[in-house]
Structure formats: structure tokens, C-alpha cells
C-alpha positions as CSV (number, residue, x, y, z in Angstrom):
1,X,-19.2,-4.3,44.7
2,X,-18.1,-5.3,48.2
3,X,-14.9,-3.7,49.9
4,X,-12.9,-5.5,52.2
5,X,-11.4,-3.0,54.3
6,X,-9.3,-5.4,56.5
7,X,-7.8,-6.8,53.2
8,X,-7.3,-3.0,52.2
9,X,-5.4,-2.3,55.3
10,X,-3.3,-5.6,55.1
11,X,-2.0,-4.5,51.6
12,X,-1.2,-1.2,52.9
13,X,1.0,-2.8,55.5
14,X,2.4,-5.1,52.9
15,X,3.3,-2.1,50.6
16,X,4.9,-0.1,53.6
17,X,7.1,-3.1,54.5
18,X,8.3,-3.1,50.6
19,X,9.6,0.5,51.2
20,X,13.2,0.5,51.4
21,X,15.3,3.6,51.5
22,X,18.2,3.8,49.0
23,X,21.5,3.6,51.0
24,X,24.4,5.7,49.9
25,X,26.4,2.4,49.8
26,X,24.1,0.9,47.1
27,X,25.2,3.9,44.7
28,X,28.1,3.2,42.6
29,X,31.4,4.8,43.6
30,X,32.3,5.8,40.0
31,X,30.5,8.9,38.0
32,X,27.7,7.9,35.7
33,X,26.5,9.3,32.7
34,X,22.7,10.3,32.5
35,X,21.1,6.9,31.3
36,X,23.0,5.1,33.8
37,X,21.7,7.5,36.4
38,X,17.8,7.1,35.3
39,X,18.3,3.2,35.0
40,X,19.8,3.3,38.6
41,X,16.9,5.5,39.9
42,X,14.3,3.4,38.0
43,X,15.7,0.0,39.6
44,X,16.1,1.4,43.2
45,X,12.7,3.3,43.3
46,X,10.4,1.4,41.4
47,X,8.6,0.3,44.5
48,X,7.5,3.8,45.2
49,X,5.7,4.5,41.7
50,X,2.2,3.9,41.6
51,X,2.1,2.1,38.1
52,X,5.4,0.2,38.0
53,X,5.2,-0.4,34.3
54,X,4.2,3.0,33.4
55,X,5.8,5.5,35.8
56,X,9.0,6.5,35.3
57,X,11.0,7.5,38.4
58,X,13.3,10.0,36.8
59,X,13.8,11.0,32.9
60,X,16.5,12.9,31.3
61,X,14.2,16.0,31.0
62,X,13.8,16.0,34.6
63,X,17.2,16.0,35.5
64,X,17.9,18.7,32.9
65,X,15.0,20.8,34.6
66,X,16.5,20.4,37.9
67,X,20.0,21.6,36.9
68,X,18.2,24.7,34.9
69,X,16.4,25.3,38.2
70,X,19.4,25.3,40.4
71,X,18.1,22.3,42.4
72,X,21.1,19.9,41.1
73,X,24.5,21.1,40.6
74,X,25.8,20.5,37.0
75,X,27.6,17.5,35.8
76,X,31.2,17.3,35.4
77,X,32.0,16.5,32.0
78,X,28.4,15.1,31.3
79,X,28.9,12.7,34.3
80,X,27.2,12.6,37.6
81,X,28.9,11.8,41.1
82,X,27.5,9.9,44.0
83,X,26.5,13.3,45.4
84,X,24.4,14.1,42.4
85,X,22.4,10.9,42.7
86,X,21.9,11.4,46.4
87,X,20.5,15.1,45.7
88,X,18.4,13.5,42.9
89,X,16.8,11.0,45.5
90,X,16.0,13.9,47.8
91,X,14.3,15.8,44.9
92,X,12.3,12.6,43.9
93,X,11.0,12.6,47.5
94,X,10.4,16.2,48.2
95,X,8.6,16.9,44.7
96,X,5.7,15.0,45.8
97,X,5.0,17.3,48.5
98,X,6.6,20.6,47.7
99,X,6.9,23.3,44.9
100,X,9.8,23.9,43.1
101,X,10.4,27.2,45.0
102,X,10.3,25.4,48.3
103,X,12.7,22.5,47.1
104,X,14.9,25.1,46.0
105,X,14.8,26.7,49.6
106,X,15.7,23.5,51.4
107,X,18.3,22.1,49.1
108,X,20.3,25.3,47.7
109,X,21.8,25.8,51.4
110,X,22.8,22.1,51.5
111,X,24.4,21.9,48.1
112,X,25.9,25.5,48.5
113,X,27.7,24.5,51.6
114,X,28.1,20.7,51.4
115,X,28.3,19.5,48.0
116,X,31.7,18.7,46.5
117,X,32.9,20.2,49.9
118,X,36.2,19.0,51.6
119,X,34.6,20.0,55.1
120,X,34.1,17.2,57.7
121,X,30.6,16.9,56.8
122,X,29.8,15.7,53.4
123,X,26.2,15.2,51.3
124,X,26.9,11.5,51.9
125,X,26.9,11.8,56.0
126,X,24.0,14.0,55.9
127,X,22.0,11.6,53.6
128,X,23.0,8.6,55.7
129,X,21.9,10.3,59.0
130,X,18.3,11.2,57.4
131,X,18.1,7.7,55.7
132,X,18.7,6.1,59.2
133,X,15.7,8.5,60.7
134,X,13.6,7.0,57.7
135,X,13.8,3.3,58.8
136,X,12.8,4.1,62.3
137,X,9.9,6.0,61.3
138,X,8.5,3.1,58.9
139,X,7.3,1.3,61.8
140,X,5.8,4.1,63.7
141,X,4.2,5.0,60.5
142,X,2.4,1.7,60.5
143,X,1.1,2.1,63.7
144,X,-0.4,5.6,62.9
145,X,-2.0,4.3,59.7
146,X,-3.5,1.3,61.8
147,X,-4.8,3.7,64.3
148,X,-6.5,5.9,61.7
149,X,-7.9,3.0,60.0
150,X,-9.4,1.9,63.5
151,X,-11.0,5.4,64.0
152,X,-12.5,5.1,60.4
153,X,-14.2,1.9,61.2
154,X,-16.2,3.6,63.9
155,X,-17.7,6.1,61.7
156,X,-21.2,5.7,60.3
157,X,-22.4,3.1,62.6
158,X,-26.2,3.4,61.6
159,X,-25.3,2.7,58.0
160,X,-25.4,-1.0,56.5
161,X,-23.7,-3.0,53.9
162,X,-21.8,-1.5,50.9
163,X,-22.5,2.0,51.9
164,X,-20.8,1.7,55.0
165,X,-17.8,0.0,53.8
166,X,-17.4,2.6,51.0
167,X,-18.0,5.5,53.7
168,X,-15.3,3.8,56.1
169,X,-12.6,3.7,53.2
170,X,-13.7,7.4,52.5
171,X,-13.0,8.2,56.1
172,X,-9.6,6.6,56.2
173,X,-8.7,8.3,53.1
174,X,-10.0,11.8,54.6
175,X,-7.8,11.4,57.9
176,X,-4.8,10.5,55.8
177,X,-5.2,13.3,53.5
178,X,-5.7,15.7,56.6
179,X,-2.6,14.5,58.0
180,X,-0.6,15.4,54.9
181,X,-2.2,18.5,54.5
182,X,-1.2,19.7,57.9
183,X,2.4,18.5,57.9
184,X,2.6,20.4,54.5
185,X,1.7,23.4,56.2
186,X,4.2,22.9,58.9
187,X,6.8,22.3,56.3
188,X,5.8,25.6,54.6
189,X,5.8,27.4,57.8
190,X,9.3,26.1,58.5
191,X,10.6,27.1,55.1
192,X,9.0,30.5,55.3
193,X,10.5,31.1,58.8
194,X,13.9,30.3,57.6
195,X,13.6,32.4,54.5
196,X,12.7,35.4,56.5
197,X,15.2,35.0,59.1
198,X,17.9,34.5,56.5
199,X,16.8,37.8,54.7
200,X,16.7,39.7,58.1
201,X,20.3,38.4,58.5
202,X,21.4,39.5,55.2
203,X,19.9,43.0,55.6
204,X,21.9,43.2,59.0
205,X,25.1,42.3,57.5
206,X,24.3,44.7,54.4
207,X,23.5,47.4,57.2
208,X,27.0,47.0,58.9
209,X,28.9,47.0,55.6
210,X,27.5,50.2,54.6
211,X,28.2,51.9,57.8
212,X,31.7,50.5,57.8
213,X,32.3,51.9,53.9
214,X,30.5,55.2,55.2
215,X,33.1,55.4,57.9
216,X,36.1,54.8,55.9
217,X,34.9,57.3,53.4
218,X,34.8,60.0,56.1
219,X,38.5,59.1,57.0
């Protein structure tokens, strides 16, 4: 078997071109039943699945589990709003990298403060801002992937034929995996730091409250 690494790279570039972030404007402005939500997700995120005819983007069981684990606010009369769908899209991307507990850490503050809120900043506006960042990132990602590919072709210069082609692909995959691994470590570090600072802030507030209550009792 001969591996054409250049064709492989071109295929990867083409797949990146097909990635399109779901825009908030693509989501219906009416509340949806669960079947409608899963259909919408399957239709709009199909390009992100590995096996398009086999992998389901979202199932009823997944949605129910997200609600049980406090990742998703509960539906209203069995219907899901545009905000629900936006949160589900975020969960879909996060779950491929992060644990459920880490997704809770990053999403719970967001939904607690902004979901269904009448404040100036909404879930929709936050999502749109992040989606804009994602669109700009694709071009930079393509450049980074191409650079990693170029580096991998410089490996194993003394190896010839199919062995060299395989080892080049192996090196390419190792570079990509290492990149994902290090970024995952960074994300986990950020989440742990946020959790620690939040815990210390709560302890400080609790301590101040206890002192205030003690003074009131002494009076």
C-alpha cells in the first residue's frame, strides 16, 4: 500500500474548508421539541462527524443526561429555546475535549448568569462573539496544519519507500496529537485556576459574613 501524503494533506485542507460554525441566525426563533432539536443538530453539524451515516450528533438520551448533569437548563413545557440550542452546540464541541465536570465548570457560570436573562449581554451575543473568533481561526489553523505536515516530511530521511511514507504520516499524527494534548493541559490549568480563585473568594465572603453576624450577636 502506498500512502500519498500530499493527497492526504489536500484532503485535510478540504475538510477544514467544509467546517462552518452554526450561526445563531440559522436557529429558528421559535421553541423546538426535542425531535426538532436533534434534527437541527444532525443537519447543521453533520460535517463534523467522522462517519456521517453512522454517528449521531445528538440524541434524546444525551440531551436528558446534559440536563441531569446541570449542563443544560431544563426545557420549558418540553420545548427548547434558541438559547438551549446554542448551549447544546457549545457542549457538542467541548465534550470532544473536556470531561463532564470540566464542561460544568466552564458552562455553569455562563448559564447561571446569562441564560434567560434580560441583561444587556445575552447567551446569543456571547455565542456570536465566539463564533466570529472561530471563523477567523480556520485560516490560521490551516497554516499551522500545513507547517506540521512540512515538518513531518523532514523526518526519517534515511528510510525509503512505503516505510518512509508511513513514518511521515505517523510523525504528522504525533505532532497533531501533541498539539491537542498540550492545549488540553492549558485548558485544564485555566479551569482549575478559576475554580481555586472562586473557592477562595467564597471563603472570604463567608468569613466576612460570619464576622458580621458575630458582631450583630454581641450587640
